[in-house]
C-alpha positions, 0 to 999 in steps of 0.5 A, spaced: 349 274 290 352 275 283 359 275 282 363 281 285 369 283 282 376 288 283 377 291 276 384 290 274 388 287 268 387 280 267 394 278 267 393 275 274 386 273 275 383 269 281 376 266 281 374 265 288 368 259 288 364 261 294 357 264 296 358 266 303 359 274 303 364 274 309 369 270 305 369 276 300 373 280 305 378 275 306 383 272 301 380 275 295 380 282 298 388 281 299 389 279 292 385 285 289 390 289 294 396 286 291 394 288 284 390 281 282 383 281 278 379 277 282 372 275 281 367 272 287 363 266 284 356 266 288 353 260 288 356 255 284 352 252 278 354 249 271 352 255 268 355 260 272 362 257 272 361 257 264 359 264 264 365 266 269 370 262 265 368 265 259 368 272 261 373 273 266 378 267 264 381 266 271 388 264 271 387 260 278 381 258 281 381 258 289 376 254 294 376 256 301 373 253 307 368 248 307 361 250 306 355 249 301 359 250 295 364 244 297 358 239 296 361 233 292 357 235 286 359 242 286 366 240 287 365 236 281 363 242 277 369 246 279 374 240 277 371 239 271 371 247 269 378 247 272 381 241 268 377 243 261 380 250 261 387 248 264 387 252 270 390 251 277 386 250 282 388 251 290 384 250 296 385 254 302 384 252 309 382 258 313 382 254 320 384 247 322 378 243 322 375 241 329 379 246 332 385 242 333 
């Protein structure tokens, strides 16, 4: 799945690091409806993150839930990209783990 976008001015750009299509209809759609430019990463790789940070220039990076894009090596790639660009990283937990 390629990166999807809501094309609005980049003053409030949000990059969502996720590859499961169902997540694009949740938090990213809400930010887009509120006037934030959003991009949905698709599979997290070093090359994809480099391209997204270069082209989209996010102000905030968001990770959601817990899935294949949250493997330790992928979280390290996200951390390195966020730190090198001085961008805020937010983790959003859509549900309580274990259904407590």
